[in-house]
C-alpha positions as CSV (number, residue, x, y, z in Angstrom):
1,M,54.8,20.1,-9.7
2,K,52.5,20.0,-6.3
3,T,49.6,22.0,-8.2
4,K,49.7,20.0,-11.0
5,K,49.0,16.7,-8.9
6,Q,46.0,18.0,-7.3
7,I,44.1,19.6,-10.8
8,V,44.9,15.5,-11.5
9,I,43.1,14.5,-8.1
10,F,40.3,17.3,-8.3
11,L,40.1,16.1,-12.0
12,S,39.3,12.9,-10.6
13,C,37.2,13.5,-8.0
14,I,34.6,15.3,-10.3
15,L,35.2,12.4,-12.9
16,A,34.1,9.9,-10.7
17,M,31.1,11.8,-9.4
18,S,29.5,12.3,-12.7
19,F,30.0,8.8,-13.3
20,V,28.1,7.8,-9.9
21,A,25.6,10.5,-11.1
22,L,24.7,9.5,-14.1
23,S,24.5,5.3,-13.1
24,C,21.6,6.8,-10.6
25,A,20.1,9.2,-13.6
26,Q,19.8,5.6,-15.8
27,E,18.5,3.6,-12.8
28,K,15.7,6.1,-12.4
29,D,14.3,5.3,-16.5
30,E,14.2,1.9,-16.5
31,Y,11.0,-0.2,-14.7
32,V,12.4,-3.0,-12.2
33,A,10.2,-5.2,-10.5
34,P,10.3,-5.4,-6.4
35,K,11.2,-9.0,-5.5
36,F,10.5,-9.7,-1.7
37,G,11.6,-12.3,0.5
38,K,9.8,-13.4,3.9
39,M,6.9,-12.4,5.7
40,S,6.8,-12.0,9.3
41,Q,3.6,-11.1,11.8
42,T,3.4,-8.6,15.3
43,P,2.1,-10.4,17.2
44,D,3.8,-13.3,17.1
45,P,1.9,-15.3,17.8
46,A,-1.3,-13.7,17.8
47,K,-4.3,-14.2,19.7
48,A,-8.3,-14.6,18.5
49,G,-10.0,-11.6,18.6
50,Q,-6.4,-9.3,18.1
51,D,-5.4,-6.7,15.4
52,V,-2.1,-8.6,12.8
53,T,0.4,-7.2,10.6
54,L,2.0,-9.0,8.1
55,T,4.5,-7.5,6.1
56,V,6.2,-9.0,3.8
57,A,10.3,-7.6,3.6
58,Q,11.6,-6.6,-0.4
59,E,15.4,-7.9,-0.8
60,Q,15.1,-5.6,-3.7
61,K,13.2,-2.5,-4.0
62,G,11.2,-1.9,-7.6
63,N,11.1,1.1,-9.6
64,G,8.7,2.8,-13.0
65,I,5.4,1.7,-10.2
66,Y,2.6,3.7,-9.7
67,S,0.0,1.5,-9.0
68,T,0.4,-1.7,-6.6
69,T,-2.3,-4.1,-5.6
70,Y,-1.5,-6.3,-2.9
71,E,-3.7,-9.7,-2.5
72,W,-3.4,-11.1,0.4
73,V,-5.6,-14.9,0.9
74,I,-5.3,-16.2,4.5
75,K,-6.3,-19.8,4.1
76,N,-8.9,-21.9,6.1
77,V,-9.0,-19.1,8.9
78,V,-12.4,-18.6,9.1
79,P,-15.2,-20.9,10.8
80,T,-18.5,-20.4,9.1
81,E,-21.9,-21.8,10.6
82,T,-21.8,-25.0,9.5
83,G,-18.6,-25.2,11.0
84,A,-16.1,-25.5,8.2
85,L,-13.6,-23.3,7.3
86,K,-13.4,-20.9,4.5
87,D,-10.5,-18.6,2.9
88,T,-10.0,-15.1,3.4
89,L,-9.3,-12.5,0.4
90,I,-8.1,-9.1,1.1
91,S,-6.9,-6.7,-1.5
92,V,-4.6,-3.6,-0.4
93,H,-4.6,-0.6,-3.4
94,T,-1.3,1.7,-2.8
95,N,0.6,3.9,-4.9
96,Y,4.5,2.4,-5.1
97,D,6.3,5.1,-5.9
98,G,4.3,7.6,-4.6
99,N,4.4,5.4,-1.0
100,G,8.3,5.5,-0.2
101,K,8.4,2.1,-2.5
102,A,7.2,0.8,1.1
103,D,6.9,-3.2,2.0
104,P,3.9,-4.4,1.0
105,T,1.7,-4.7,4.5
106,L,-1.6,-6.1,6.2
107,T,-3.7,-5.1,9.2
108,F,-6.3,-6.4,10.3
109,K,-8.6,-8.0,13.0
110,L,-8.3,-11.7,13.7
111,P,-11.7,-13.4,14.1
112,D,-13.2,-14.1,17.5
113,D,-13.6,-17.1,17.2
114,C,-11.1,-18.5,15.0
115,K,-8.9,-21.3,16.4
116,P,-5.1,-21.8,17.5
117,G,-2.6,-23.3,14.7
118,R,-0.8,-22.4,12.5
119,Y,-2.7,-20.8,8.5
120,T,-1.3,-20.2,5.1
121,V,-0.7,-16.3,4.5
122,N,0.0,-15.8,0.1
123,M,0.5,-12.8,-1.3
124,K,1.0,-12.0,-4.6
125,G,1.9,-8.0,-6.3
126,Y,0.1,-7.0,-9.1
127,F,2.3,-4.0,-10.8
128,A,0.9,-0.4,-13.0
129,C,3.8,0.9,-14.3
130,Y,5.1,4.5,-16.3
131,I,8.7,4.3,-17.4
132,G,9.4,1.7,-20.7
133,N,7.5,-0.8,-22.2
134,V,6.6,-3.4,-19.6
135,L,2.1,-1.9,-18.2
136,Y,2.0,-4.3,-16.5
137,D,3.5,-6.7,-14.4
138,E,2.8,-9.2,-11.5
139,S,5.2,-10.9,-8.8
140,S,5.1,-15.0,-8.3
141,T,2.7,-15.5,-5.3
142,I,5.1,-15.0,-1.6
143,S,4.1,-17.7,1.3
144,G,3.6,-17.1,5.1
145,Q,2.7,-18.4,7.6
146,L,0.3,-16.7,10.5
147,K,0.7,-17.8,13.9
148,I,-2.2,-18.3,16.5
149,Q,-2.3,-19.2,19.9
């Protein structure tokens, strides 16, 4: 009687493990767009002339993406010769799946002559996919703040 109980428990464990393995295999065979959360800044706040890193955390990682371009737009941070402010556009290209599905990150040096304040930063991702019938996709625009003291 005890042996039958052990066999039933053993077979139940094998069955449960096979369900887990099959569900993971299905997950790898479909395209999933990443979902982005909030933008963070290091250091916070930053100083003019200093290197700053912006990161957008993923609430859900994607799958089936071989190429990603993240476009970052920093609004009105660079003063021109006339004193007017202009936007800065920086594109970062990466291999999403081959880069450990890392969070979008941008590191750059602030201009020495930028003024203290809060500046709007927009980030948008463009994806080239290799699984399923989706060839190209894009994220919605994620907005955050760059704080300069």
